C-alpha positions in Angstrom: 0.0 0.1 -0.1 2.5 2.0 0.1 5.0 1.9 -2.1 1.9 3.7 -3.5 1.6 6.7 -1.1 5.7 6.9 -1.5 6.0 6.8 -5.3 2.9 9.1 -6.0 3.8 11.7 -3.1 7.7 11.9 -5.4 5.2 12.7 -8.2 3.0 15.2 -6.7 6.8 17.2 -5.1 7.4 17.6 -8.1 4.5 18.8 -9.3 4.9 22.5 -9.7 7.9 22.1 -12.0 8.9 20.2 -15.4 9.9 16.5 -14.8 11.0 15.2 -17.6 14.5 14.5 -17.7 16.2 16.9 -20.0 14.7 20.0 -18.1 17.1 22.9 -17.3 18.4 23.0 -13.4 16.4 26.1 -12.4 18.9 28.4 -11.3 19.1 29.2 -7.1 19.9 33.1 -6.1 22.7 33.6 -4.1 21.2 34.0 0.0 22.9 37.2 1.6 26.2 36.8 3.1 25.6 36.0 6.9 27.5 35.4 10.1 28.6 31.9 10.7 26.8 32.0 14.3 23.5 33.2 12.6 24.1 30.8 9.4 24.7 28.1 12.5 21.6 28.7 14.4 19.3 29.3 11.3 20.1 25.5 10.4 19.7 24.8 13.9 16.2 26.2 13.2 15.4 24.0 9.6 16.8 20.9 10.8 13.6 17.9 11.9 14.2 17.4 15.9 14.8 13.9 14.5 16.8 12.7 12.2 15.8 11.4 9.1 17.0 8.1 10.5 14.1 7.6 13.2 11.7 8.8 11.3 12.4 6.5 8.5 11.9 3.5 10.9 9.0 5.6 12.3 7.7 5.1 9.0 8.0 1.8 7.9 7.1 0.6 11.0 3.6 2.7 10.9 3.4 1.7 6.9 4.3 -2.6 8.4 1.5 -2.7 10.7 -1.1 -0.9 8.2 -2.2 -4.4 7.0 -1.8 -5.9 10.8 -4.5 -2.2 11.2 -6.7 -3.2 8.6 -7.3 -6.9 9.0 -8.2 -5.8 12.9 -10.5 -2.9 11.3 -12.3 -5.3 8.8 -13.6 -7.5 12.3 -15.3 -4.9 13.1 -16.8 -3.1 10.1 -17.6 -3.3 6.6 -14.4 -3.4 4.0 -15.7 0.0 2.6 -16.7 1.4 5.9 -12.9 0.7 6.8 -11.4 2.7 3.9 -14.1 5.5 4.8 -12.4 5.9 8.0 -9.0 5.3 6.7 -9.6 8.3 4.6 -11.9 10.5 7.1 -9.0 10.3 9.3 -6.1 10.9 7.0 -7.4 14.0 5.3 -7.9 15.1 9.1 -4.3 15.1 9.4 -3.4 16.5 6.8 -6.5 19.2 6.9 -4.5 20.3 10.3 -1.2 20.7 8.2 -2.9 23.2 5.9 -3.9 25.4 7.8 -1.2 25.8 10.3 1.1 25.5 7.5 -1.3 28.7 5.8 -1.3 26.6 2.6 -3.9 27.2 -0.4 -5.8 24.6 -2.1 -5.9 24.0 -6.1 -7.8 26.7 -7.7 -8.3 25.2 -11.1 -11.3 22.9 -11.6 -9.1 21.1 -14.4 -6.6 20.4 -11.8 -9.6 18.8 -9.4 -10.5 16.5 -11.8 -7.6 15.4 -12.3 -6.8 14.7 -8.6 -10.5 13.2 -8.2 -9.1 10.3 -11.0 -6.1 10.3 -8.7 -8.0 10.0 -5.8 -9.8 7.4 -7.7 -6.4 4.8 -8.2 -4.1 5.8 -5.1 -6.7 6.3 -2.8 -10.0 4.6 -3.2 -9.9 1.8 -5.1 -6.2 0.2 -3.8 -7.5 1.1 -0.2 -10.6 -0.9 -0.5 -9.6 -3.8 -2.3 -6.3 -4.6 0.0 -9.5 -4.3 2.8 -11.9 -7.0 0.9 -8.4 -9.0 0.0 -8.1 -9.3 3.9 -11.3 -10.5 4.7 -9.9 -14.3 3.1 -6.3 -13.7 3.1 -3.3 -13.2 5.9 -2.2 -9.7 6.4 1.3 -11.1 6.0 0.4 -12.2 2.2 -1.4 -8.9 1.7 1.8 -7.0 3.0 4.2 -9.1 0.2 1.6 -8.3 -2.4 2.2 -5.2 -2.0 5.8 -4.9 -2.4 5.1 -5.9 -6.2 4.1 -2.1 -6.8 7.8 -1.1 -8.2 7.6 -4.2 -10.5 3.8 -3.4 -12.3 5.3 0.4 -12.2 8.8 -0.6 -14.0 6.5 -2.7 -16.4 3.8 -0.4 -17.0 6.8 3.2 -17.5 8.4 0.3 -20.0 5.1 0.9 -22.2 3.7 4.6 -21.4 6.9 6.3 -20.9 8.6 6.9 -23.5 12.0 8.3 -21.0 11.8 5.1 -19.3 14.2 2.2 -22.0 13.8 -1.4 -21.0 17.2 -2.3 -20.3 19.0 -6.3 -19.1 19.2 -4.6 -15.5 15.1 -3.8 -15.6 13.7 -7.0 -17.6 16.0 -9.0 -15.6 14.6 -7.4 -12.3 11.4 -8.0 -13.6 11.9 -11.6 -14.3 13.1 -12.5 -10.9 10.2 -10.4 -9.2 7.7 -12.2 -11.1 9.3 -15.6 -9.8 9.4 -14.6 -7.0 5.5 -14.0 -6.6 4.8 -17.4 -8.2 7.3 -19.0 -5.2 4.5 -16.7 -2.3 1.9 -18.3 -4.0 2.8 -21.9 -4.3 2.8 -22.0 -7.8 4.1 -25.2 -8.1 2.0 -26.4 -5.7 -0.7 -26.0 -7.9 -1.8 -22.7 -6.1 -3.2 -25.0 -3.5 -4.4 -24.0 -0.2 -4.5 -19.9 -2.0 -7.4 -17.9 -2.0 -7.6 -17.1 -5.5 -10.4 -14.4 -5.2 -8.4 -12.5 -2.3 -5.3 -12.6 -3.6 -6.0 -11.3 -6.7 -7.6 -8.2 -4.9 -4.6 -7.4 -3.3 -2.6 -7.9 -6.9 -5.0 -5.3 -8.7 -4.8 -3.2 -5.7 -0.8 -3.3 -5.8 -1.3 -2.5 -10.2 -3.2 0.1 -9.2 -1.2 2.4 -7.9 1.9 2.2 -10.7 -1.1 3.7 -13.4 -2.3 6.2 -10.4 1.2 7.4 -10.5 1.4 7.3 -14.2 -1.4 9.1 -14.4 -0.4 12.1 -12.3 3.1 12.3 -13.7 1.5 12.9 -16.9 -1.4 15.4 -16.0 -1.0 17.0 -12.1 2.6 18.2 -13.5 3.1 22.0 -13.4 0.3 22.7 -11.5 1.4 25.5 -9.7 -0.4 23.9 -6.1 2.2 22.7 -3.1 2.5 19.2 -3.0 1.0 19.4 0.3 -2.3 21.1 -1.3 -2.7 18.3 -4.1 -2.4 15.6 -1.5 -4.7 17.0 1.3 -7.0 17.3 -1.9 -6.2 14.3 -3.2 -7.4 12.5 -0.1 -10.3 14.3 0.5 -11.6 14.1 -3.1 -11.4 10.1 -1.9 -13.1 10.1 1.2 -16.1 12.0 -0.8 -15.6 9.1 -3.8 -16.0 6.3 0.1 -18.9 8.7 1.4 -20.9 8.2 -1.6 -20.3 4.4 -2.6 -20.4 3.1 1.3 -23.9 3.6 2.3 -24.7 1.5 -1.1 -23.3 -1.2 -0.2 -23.3 -1.6 3.5 -25.4 -0.4 6.2 -25.1 1.4 9.8 -23.1 -0.3 12.0 -25.3 -1.4 14.9 -21.8 -1.5 17.7 -18.5 0.2 17.7 -15.9 -2.4 19.1 -13.3 -0.4 20.7 -10.6 -3.3 19.1 -11.5 -2.5 15.3 -12.8 1.4 16.4 -8.9 1.6 17.2 -7.3 0.2 14.6 -9.7 2.0 12.3 -8.4 5.4 13.5 -4.6 4.7 13.7 -4.5 3.5 10.1 -6.2 6.8 9.2 -4.4 8.9 11.2 -0.5 7.7 11.5 -0.7 5.0 8.3 -2.0 7.6 6.3 -1.9 11.9 7.0 1.1 11.8 9.3 2.6 8.4 7.1 2.6 11.3 4.4 3.8 14.2 6.3 6.9 12.3 7.2 7.7 10.8 4.1 7.5 14.7 2.6 10.2 15.3 5.3 12.3 12.1 4.2 11.9 13.2 1.0 12.5 16.6 1.1 16.1 15.9 3.6 17.3 13.1 1.7 16.2 12.7 -1.9 13.6 10.0 -3.3 15.8 7.1 -3.9 16.7 6.8 -0.2 13.3 8.2 0.7 12.1 5.1 -1.9 14.2 2.4 -0.2 11.4 2.3 2.9 9.4 -0.3 0.5 11.6 -2.7 1.0 11.1 -2.8 4.6 7.9 -2.6 4.2 6.7 -6.8 3.6 9.3 -7.4 6.5 7.4 -5.8 8.5 3.7 -5.9 7.8 5.1 -10.2 8.0 6.6 -10.3 11.8 3.4 -8.0 12.7 1.2 -10.5 10.9 3.1 -13.8 13.0 3.9 -12.5 16.5 0.3 -10.1 16.8 -2.2 -12.5 15.0 -1.2 -15.6 15.1 -0.6 -16.0 11.2 0.8 -19.1 9.8 4.0 -18.5 7.8 4.9 -21.2 5.1 8.8 -21.0 3.8 7.8 -19.8 0.5 6.2 -17.3 1.4 9.5 -15.3 3.3 11.9 -16.7 0.5 9.4 -15.5 -2.3 9.1 -12.3 -0.4 12.8 -11.8 -0.4 12.4 -12.8 -4.0 10.4 -10.4 -4.9 12.3 -7.5 -3.4 15.4 -8.4 -5.0 13.7 -8.1 -8.3 11.7 -4.8 -7.2 14.8 -3.0 -6.4 17.1 -4.3 -9.6 14.4 -2.5 -11.6 15.0 0.8 -9.7 18.7 0.3 -10.0 20.3 2.5 -12.2 24.1 0.3 -13.2 26.9 2.7 -13.0 28.5 4.9 -16.0 31.4 4.1 -17.5 34.3 6.5 -15.5 31.8 7.5 -12.6 33.9 8.1 -9.5 33.8 5.2 -6.9 
C-alpha cells in the first residue's frame, strides 16, 4: 500500500516543476551573506528535531503495521467502512497541516478533476481492495502482494513513459520479481490452499498504484500548487468518493467495538495522514532514492506483525518468495554505473 503513497508523493512533490529528465535546472539565487553564528542558528532551526533515520524507521513501522490494522478493522466493520474511516482521519490530519502552514488548495477545476481520478486510483480503489482482500487472506500475504507495486510500475512505465527504456538490468529485475511472486503463491503446488479471489484483489490493488502514478505524472506536472495542498485535496476527494459508495453497499454499524475502531483511527491518522507528512520530510531532506527504500522494509514488518500478533501461519515459501520479490524490485529501480564514474 505504500509504495503507492511513496511514489505518488515523489511525483506530487515535483508537480510544480518540469518533471522531464531533460529539463534544465533552475538557477538558485545566492543568499545574502550571514555571520557564522547566525547561519548555525538558522540551520539548527530548519533541521527537524528527529534525524531522518529515526523518522525513516518510524515510517517503515507505521506502514508495515497498516496491514495488521486493516485486518483488525475488518473484524468490526465492512471493508468500505474501514476505507472510509481511513481516508476520513487521514484527510483530517492533512487538513490540520494545511491550515497550520496556511497552504492554498488548488483553484483550477482541471486540477481538481485530475485529482479526483488520482484519488480513485491511488486511494479509494486500492485501499478498498486491500480491505476486501484481507477478509480471506492473511495480512502477511497482503503486505507481500503490496511489494509487487514496483514491478508493475516498471512494467507499465516501459510501455507508457517514453523516457523509461528497457535495459537488461530492468528486464532481469522484472523476471526475478515475478518469479518471487510465483514462489509466494506456491505455483508448483497448483496454488493449493490459496484464496485466489483475495489474492487477486491484493495484486490488483498493487497494480492500481503505478497506474495512478503514471496518470499523475502525465496530468499534474506544473499545476502550480504545493505538494501538501495537492495531496490533501486528493485524500479529501477520495473521502468523498467513499462517502458516496459506502452507504450503497453497507448498512450503518449497530456497534462500534473498541479494537476495530481504534485500528481504523490509527490506520487513518498515522498510517495515512502522519505517514505522508513524515515521508515528505524524508524525501525533501535526503532525496527520493533514499526515501523510496522504505518500501523494502514494509513486507518484512507486515509479516512479523501478522505472525507474532495475529498468529498467522507463515510457510517457508512466503518469506523466501518475498525476498526474491524485493530483490527483483530493487533491481528494477537501480541504475547501472556509468563508465568512468567516480567510485
